[in-house]
C-alpha positions as CSV (number, residue, x, y, z in Angstrom):
1,M,-45.7,-37.4,-83.5
2,R,-46.0,-34.7,-80.7
3,G,-42.9,-32.8,-82.0
4,A,-44.6,-32.4,-85.4
5,V,-47.6,-31.3,-84.6
6,M,-46.7,-28.4,-81.5
7,P,-44.5,-26.9,-84.2
8,L,-47.3,-26.6,-86.9
9,L,-50.0,-25.4,-84.6
10,S,-47.8,-22.6,-83.6
11,I,-47.7,-21.7,-86.8
12,A,-50.5,-21.8,-87.9
13,S,-51.8,-19.8,-84.5
14,W,-49.5,-17.0,-85.5
15,L,-50.5,-17.4,-89.0
16,G,-54.1,-16.4,-88.0
17,V,-52.8,-13.8,-85.4
18,I,-50.8,-12.0,-88.3
19,Q,-53.8,-12.1,-90.8
20,A,-56.4,-11.1,-88.0
21,V,-54.4,-7.4,-87.4
22,P,-55.4,-5.1,-89.6
23,G,-52.9,-3.3,-91.1
24,A,-50.4,-5.2,-89.7
25,L,-48.3,-6.4,-92.9
26,V,-50.2,-4.0,-95.6
27,G,-48.4,-4.5,-98.8
28,E,-46.9,-7.6,-98.2
29,G,-46.8,-11.0,-99.3
30,T,-48.0,-14.6,-98.5
31,A,-44.2,-15.5,-98.3
32,R,-43.2,-12.8,-96.1
33,T,-46.4,-13.3,-93.6
34,F,-45.7,-17.3,-93.3
35,G,-41.7,-15.9,-93.5
36,M,-42.8,-14.1,-89.9
37,A,-44.9,-16.7,-88.3
38,S,-42.2,-20.0,-88.9
39,V,-40.0,-17.2,-86.9
40,L,-42.7,-17.2,-84.4
41,G,-44.0,-20.0,-84.2
42,T,-40.3,-21.5,-83.8
43,L,-39.3,-19.5,-80.9
44,T,-43.0,-20.3,-79.0
45,V,-42.0,-23.8,-79.6
46,L,-38.5,-23.3,-78.6
47,V,-39.8,-21.3,-75.5
48,Y,-42.2,-24.3,-74.4
49,R,-39.7,-26.3,-74.8
50,L,-37.3,-23.9,-72.6
51,G,-40.2,-24.1,-69.4
52,V,-40.3,-28.3,-70.1
53,W,-36.5,-28.1,-69.3
54,R,-36.2,-26.3,-67.1
55,Q,-39.3,-28.5,-65.2
56,E,-37.6,-31.7,-65.4
57,M,-34.6,-29.9,-64.3
58,E,-36.5,-29.4,-60.9
59,N,-38.1,-32.3,-60.8
60,T,-34.4,-33.9,-61.5
61,K,-33.3,-31.7,-58.7
62,H,-36.1,-32.6,-55.8
63,N,-35.8,-36.1,-56.9
64,V,-31.9,-36.1,-56.1
65,G,-32.5,-34.2,-53.2
66,A,-34.9,-37.0,-51.8
67,E,-32.7,-39.9,-53.0
68,V,-29.7,-37.8,-51.0
69,K,-32.1,-37.6,-47.9
70,A,-33.2,-40.4,-47.8
71,H,-29.4,-42.3,-48.0
72,R,-27.8,-39.8,-45.6
73,D,-30.8,-41.3,-43.1
74,E,-29.6,-44.9,-43.9
75,S,-26.0,-44.0,-43.4
76,A,-26.7,-43.0,-40.0
77,A,-29.3,-45.5,-38.6
78,N,-26.4,-47.8,-40.0
79,F,-23.2,-45.8,-38.3
80,A,-25.3,-45.4,-35.0
81,R,-26.4,-49.7,-35.0
82,I,-22.5,-49.7,-35.6
83,E,-21.2,-47.8,-33.1
84,R,-23.5,-49.5,-31.0
85,R,-21.5,-52.9,-31.5
86,L,-18.9,-50.8,-31.3
87,E,-19.7,-49.8,-27.4
88,G,-20.9,-53.7,-26.4
89,I,-17.2,-54.9,-27.8
90,A,-15.3,-52.8,-26.0
91,R,-17.4,-53.3,-22.9
92,R,-16.6,-57.2,-23.2
93,M,-13.3,-56.5,-23.8
94,Q,-13.3,-54.6,-20.7
95,V,-14.7,-57.4,-18.6
96,L,-12.4,-60.0,-20.1
97,E,-9.8,-57.8,-18.9
98,R,-10.8,-57.1,-15.4
99,G,-11.3,-61.0,-14.9
100,R,-8.1,-61.5,-16.5
101,S,-5.9,-59.2,-14.4
102,S,-8.3,-60.4,-11.1
103,A,-7.0,-63.7,-11.8
104,G,-3.8,-62.9,-12.7
């Protein structure tokens, strides 16, 4: 619904602006005036949609950045946990080797 209403509103707005400007289209026909209002209305809608698309891209960029940061933080925590576990295993192996070499 919104997709059909906005072009009509912008065309009607431009038609009103064109008609309100004194001497803007003196001697021009109604069809030409409506045509100019249609072109200006279409351009207005395209600029608006470009702005909406740009805002969506900014939001997507922000969301992706936040997700990457969260993943990086989670990965760093997991790698630190794995590192601690490997250090524990290495210490146990050293203790076992010392015990084995002192016993033998």
